[in-house]
C-alpha positions as CSV (number, residue, x, y, z in Angstrom):
1,M,182.7,98.8,37.5
2,S,183.9,95.2,37.8
3,E,181.3,92.4,38.2
4,L,180.5,90.6,41.2
5,K,179.8,86.9,41.7
6,S,179.5,86.4,45.3
7,L,180.0,88.0,48.5
8,S,179.7,86.7,52.0
9,V,179.8,88.5,55.5
10,A,181.6,86.9,58.7
11,A,180.8,88.9,61.9
12,R,180.9,88.7,65.7
13,V,178.2,91.0,67.1
14,M,177.6,91.7,70.6
15,I,173.7,91.7,71.4
16,D,172.6,91.7,74.8
17,M,168.7,91.5,76.2
18,H,167.3,90.0,73.0
19,A,164.6,86.8,72.8
20,L,165.1,87.0,69.1
21,N,164.2,83.2,68.7
22,N,162.6,80.8,70.5
23,E,161.6,77.2,70.7
24,G,158.2,77.6,72.4
25,S,156.4,77.3,75.1
26,E,155.8,74.9,78.6
27,S,153.0,76.3,80.8
28,N,154.0,79.4,81.5
29,R,157.6,79.6,80.3
30,L,158.7,80.6,77.4
31,M,162.2,78.2,76.3
32,T,165.0,80.2,74.3
33,R,166.9,78.3,71.3
34,Q,169.6,76.3,72.4
35,V,172.2,74.6,69.9
36,G,175.3,72.1,70.6
37,I,178.1,73.3,69.0
38,V,181.7,72.1,68.8
39,T,184.8,73.8,68.7
40,Q,188.4,74.0,69.0
41,G,190.1,74.7,73.0
42,E,192.4,73.2,75.6
43,N,191.2,70.2,77.3
44,E,192.1,69.6,81.3
45,D,195.5,69.1,80.6
46,G,196.2,71.8,78.9
47,E,196.5,70.1,75.3
48,L,194.8,71.9,72.1
49,G,191.4,69.3,71.1
50,Y,187.7,69.8,71.0
51,Q,184.8,70.8,73.2
52,R,181.4,70.5,73.0
53,S,179.0,73.1,74.2
54,V,175.4,74.3,74.4
55,V,174.4,78.2,73.7
56,N,171.8,80.5,73.1
57,A,171.4,81.0,68.8
58,I,169.4,82.6,65.9
59,S,168.1,80.2,64.1
60,G,169.0,80.3,59.9
61,D,165.2,81.1,59.1
62,M,164.8,83.7,61.7
63,N,167.4,85.4,60.2
64,K,166.4,85.2,57.0
65,H,162.6,86.2,58.0
66,I,164.7,89.7,59.0
67,F,166.3,89.8,55.8
68,G,163.0,89.7,53.6
69,D,161.3,92.1,56.2
70,H,163.9,94.5,55.3
71,L,164.1,93.8,51.6
72,R,160.2,94.2,51.1
73,H,160.4,97.6,52.8
74,I,164.0,98.8,50.3
75,A,161.6,97.8,47.4
76,L,159.0,99.6,48.6
77,D,160.9,102.3,49.2
78,R,162.9,102.3,46.0
79,G,159.8,101.2,43.4
80,L,161.1,97.6,43.1
81,P,158.6,94.9,41.9
82,L,157.1,92.6,44.4
83,C,154.4,90.6,44.5
84,E,150.8,91.4,46.3
85,A,151.7,88.4,48.7
86,C,155.2,89.4,48.8
87,V,154.0,93.1,49.7
88,D,152.0,91.7,52.9
89,L,155.1,89.0,54.0
90,D,153.0,86.1,53.3
91,P,155.1,83.1,53.9
92,S,153.4,81.1,50.7
93,R,155.1,84.0,48.8
94,M,154.1,84.2,45.2
95,M,151.7,81.0,45.2
96,A,149.3,82.9,47.6
97,N,148.2,85.4,44.7
98,P,144.6,85.0,43.2
99,G,145.2,82.9,40.3
100,F,148.7,82.6,40.0
101,E,148.4,78.7,41.1
102,D,145.8,77.7,38.7
103,W,148.2,79.4,35.8
104,A,150.6,77.5,37.1
105,K,149.1,74.1,36.9
106,E,147.9,75.3,33.0
107,N,151.8,75.6,32.6
108,K,153.2,73.2,34.5
109,D,155.2,72.0,31.2
110,N,156.8,75.6,30.7
111,G,158.8,75.7,33.6
112,A,160.7,78.3,32.1
113,A,157.8,80.7,31.7
114,I,156.8,79.8,35.3
115,V,160.5,80.9,36.9
116,N,160.3,84.0,34.8
117,R,157.1,84.6,37.1
118,L,158.5,84.5,40.0
119,I,161.5,86.9,39.0
120,S,159.4,89.5,38.6
121,C,159.0,89.9,42.2
122,V,162.3,91.0,43.8
123,I,161.5,88.7,47.1
124,D,160.7,85.8,44.9
125,D,163.6,86.3,42.8
126,V,166.2,86.5,45.7
127,G,164.5,84.8,49.0
128,G,163.3,81.9,46.7
129,I,160.5,79.9,46.9
130,L,158.8,76.0,45.9
131,I,155.9,75.7,43.2
132,T,154.1,72.4,43.9
133,A,151.2,73.3,41.4
134,G,150.1,70.8,38.5
135,G,151.9,68.0,40.6
136,N,155.3,69.1,39.6
137,S,158.0,70.7,41.4
138,I,159.8,73.8,40.3
139,K,162.6,75.1,42.9
140,R,163.6,78.4,43.0
141,K,166.5,78.2,45.1
142,S,167.9,81.4,47.1
143,A,170.3,83.6,46.5
144,V,170.7,84.9,49.9
145,E,172.1,82.1,52.3
146,F,171.9,82.7,55.7
147,G,173.7,80.4,58.8
148,W,173.0,79.8,62.1
149,T,173.8,82.7,64.3
150,V,175.1,81.2,67.5
151,G,176.7,82.4,71.1
152,L,180.4,82.1,71.6
153,P,181.0,79.3,74.3
154,G,181.3,80.8,78.0
155,I,180.6,84.1,77.0
156,T,176.9,83.9,75.9
157,E,174.0,84.1,79.2
158,V,170.6,83.5,79.6
159,Q,168.3,84.7,82.1
160,E,164.9,84.7,82.7
161,F,162.5,87.2,83.9
162,I,159.0,87.3,85.5
163,H,156.4,89.4,83.0
164,A,152.6,89.9,84.2
165,R,149.8,90.8,82.6
166,H,147.6,92.3,84.9
167,A,143.9,92.1,85.5
168,V,141.8,95.3,85.9
169,R,139.8,93.9,88.8
170,R,140.9,91.5,91.1
171,I,138.6,89.0,92.9
172,T,140.4,89.1,96.3
173,R,139.7,93.5,95.8
174,T,136.4,93.4,94.7
175,K,133.8,94.3,96.9
176,V,130.9,95.4,94.5
177,E,129.1,91.7,93.3
178,D,128.8,93.4,89.8
179,D,132.1,93.8,89.8
180,R,133.4,90.6,91.4
181,D,130.9,88.3,89.1
182,K,133.0,90.5,86.0
183,A,136.1,89.5,87.7
184,L,135.4,85.7,87.5
185,A,134.3,86.1,84.2
186,E,138.0,87.1,83.4
187,K,139.5,84.7,85.1
188,E,136.9,82.4,83.2
189,A,137.6,83.9,80.2
190,N,141.8,83.9,80.9
191,T,141.9,87.8,80.1
192,G,143.0,88.6,83.3
193,Q,146.0,88.2,85.7
194,M,148.7,86.0,84.1
195,I,152.2,85.5,85.5
196,F,155.1,84.1,83.1
197,N,158.7,83.6,82.6
198,R,160.2,85.4,79.6
199,P,164.2,84.7,78.5
200,A,166.4,87.5,77.7
201,S,169.8,86.3,76.1
202,S,173.2,88.3,76.0
203,G,176.5,87.4,74.0
204,V,178.3,87.7,71.5
205,Y,177.6,85.6,68.2
206,A,178.8,84.6,65.5
207,F,177.4,85.4,62.1
208,V,177.5,84.0,58.3
209,A,175.7,84.8,55.7
210,H,176.6,84.0,51.8
211,V,175.1,86.4,48.7
212,D,174.8,84.1,44.9
213,V,175.1,87.3,42.3
214,G,175.0,85.6,40.0
215,A,171.6,83.9,40.8
216,I,169.7,87.4,40.9
217,G,167.7,88.1,37.8
218,F,168.7,84.4,36.5
219,N,166.2,82.1,34.7
220,D,167.7,78.8,35.6
221,I,165.5,76.7,33.4
222,A,166.0,78.9,30.4
223,G,169.7,79.7,31.1
224,R,169.9,83.1,30.7
225,Y,169.0,86.7,32.3
226,P,165.7,88.1,30.9
227,E,165.9,91.4,30.4
228,E,161.7,92.1,30.9
229,V,159.4,89.4,32.3
230,E,155.8,89.8,32.9
231,T,154.2,90.2,36.6
232,Y,152.7,87.2,38.4
233,N,149.2,88.4,36.9
234,G,150.8,88.7,33.6
235,E,148.8,92.2,33.1
236,H,152.3,94.1,32.9
237,T,155.8,93.6,31.8
238,I,158.5,94.7,34.2
239,T,162.2,95.4,33.4
240,V,164.5,93.3,35.2
241,D,167.0,95.7,36.8
242,R,169.4,93.7,38.5
243,A,171.9,96.3,39.5
244,A,169.0,97.8,41.5
245,R,168.1,94.6,43.1
246,L,171.6,93.7,44.2
247,H,171.6,97.3,45.7
248,A,168.8,96.4,47.8
249,V,170.0,93.0,48.6
250,L,173.5,94.1,50.5
251,L,171.1,96.8,51.8
252,A,169.2,94.4,53.7
253,L,171.7,92.2,54.5
254,A,173.6,94.8,56.3
255,Q,170.4,96.2,58.2
256,T,170.1,92.4,59.2
257,L,172.9,92.9,61.2
258,T,172.5,96.2,62.3
259,H,168.9,96.2,63.1
260,P,168.0,92.7,64.0
261,K,163.8,92.3,64.2
262,G,162.7,88.8,65.6
263,A,160.9,87.8,68.2
264,L,159.3,90.0,71.3
265,T,161.2,92.8,69.9
266,S,158.1,95.3,71.1
267,T,159.4,94.8,74.9
268,Q,162.8,93.6,74.7
269,L,164.7,94.9,71.5
270,P,167.7,93.9,71.3
271,H,170.9,96.3,72.1
272,V,173.3,96.1,69.4
273,V,176.3,96.9,71.2
274,G,179.3,96.1,68.8
275,M,180.5,94.5,65.9
276,E,183.3,93.3,64.3
277,G,184.0,90.8,61.2
278,F,184.5,91.1,57.2
279,I,183.1,91.6,53.7
280,S,184.9,89.0,51.2
281,T,183.7,89.3,47.6
282,S,184.7,87.5,44.4
283,T,184.3,88.2,40.8
284,S,185.4,84.9,39.4
285,A,184.0,81.2,40.0
286,A,185.9,81.4,43.6
287,S,183.3,81.8,46.1
288,A,184.0,84.2,48.3
289,P,185.9,83.2,51.1
290,L,183.8,82.5,54.0
291,L,185.2,81.7,57.8
292,S,183.3,80.9,61.3
293,P,183.9,83.9,63.6
294,L,183.5,81.1,65.9
295,T,187.7,81.0,65.6
296,D,189.6,83.4,66.9
297,D,191.4,83.9,64.1
298,Y,188.7,83.8,61.4
299,V,189.5,87.5,60.0
300,D,193.8,86.9,59.4
301,R,192.6,83.1,57.7
302,A,190.3,84.5,56.0
303,H,193.1,86.5,54.2
304,R,195.3,84.0,53.9
305,V,192.6,81.7,51.8
306,A,191.9,85.3,49.6
307,G,195.3,85.3,49.1
308,S,195.6,81.4,47.9
309,L,192.3,82.0,45.5
310,N,194.0,84.9,44.2
311,A,197.0,82.8,43.1
312,L,194.3,80.2,41.6
313,Y,191.8,83.0,40.0
314,D,193.7,86.0,38.9
315,D,193.1,88.5,41.9
316,S,189.8,88.0,42.2
317,V,188.7,87.4,45.7
318,A,189.0,90.7,48.5
319,V,188.5,90.9,51.9
320,L,187.4,93.5,53.5
321,P,187.2,94.2,57.8
322,F,185.2,96.3,59.3
323,A,184.6,97.4,63.0
324,G,181.3,98.9,64.8
325,Q,178.3,99.2,62.7
326,D,179.9,102.5,61.2
327,G,182.7,100.4,59.3
328,L,180.0,97.6,57.9
329,L,178.2,100.1,56.1
330,G,181.4,102.1,55.1
331,Q,182.4,98.7,53.6
332,M,179.2,98.1,52.0
333,S,179.2,101.5,50.3
334,E,182.8,100.7,49.0
335,V,181.3,97.6,47.5
336,L,178.1,99.2,46.0
337,G,180.3,102.1,44.3
338,F,183.3,99.7,42.6
339,Y,180.9,96.4,42.0
340,G,178.4,95.5,39.4
341,P,176.1,92.3,39.8
342,G,177.7,89.8,37.7
343,R,176.9,87.1,35.6
344,Y,176.9,83.0,35.8
345,G,179.5,81.7,32.7
346,R,177.9,81.3,29.1
347,R,177.9,77.5,28.4
């Protein structure tokens, strides 16, 4: 089994009628996320150049939130260690556990011990965290990186639809005095009729993500991979199973694409119509190639980059194209069956 050092995913995903990421609301209007991007294109004279576009987008923060939710479920299903705060998906992660902040203050001069406690939880290990207890700043960098998922110019559309929350009692149709008083009270409390606009976006989106496999289970302060660590409260010692963690990370990464869980999914569950792209892998210090799907020839370019890297890094890079959800899952299954978790080179 080869040792996987890094993995990248680049894909074009067709998603219809979603509201996964929004900027906020103004009055009764919910505003969807919009970003400005620059892509290659032809100008008015047909010459190749650059063009600016404003498109719908899903932030990397939202993608990582979706990933973390899937990773939590997979970890619980497979019996992988999670701290109590991460079981609850508390955004403060390890810092939200009772007693951890006080313990971290007491051990502020022992950064390696603090990082070992972070490694005891899969989400803190993989997702990263910043510990600020005791006036110190100990950063656990995320092993998984997500870029913005941005719509392709000219093919991504945002529409708005009226949504109504209907009142139980309506003042204009209430004859009985008691019911009229209740209807007026509902209006005063803002619990009655409400009409507002919700966005729904559809289009083809460019998705990019990268996994630094060597970072999983690695104590970067001590410079080693601990085989056992104490849990956040010091009550138990657990074995750090890096292979099981890598397996969970790649499954969660695949589900981030196949089942995105962001905002408003209770009534606007996204239609994931299709996807295509590639998974790239590296067993050396060369990062797994990652080409933006904003360019039409991104898969071919990834193959060319992989060829150049293989000439420099002894055939250590592979590009695995896929089409459809089944293609993505099939290639991810191949990766899981062929690779184990790699390590950083020894100093």
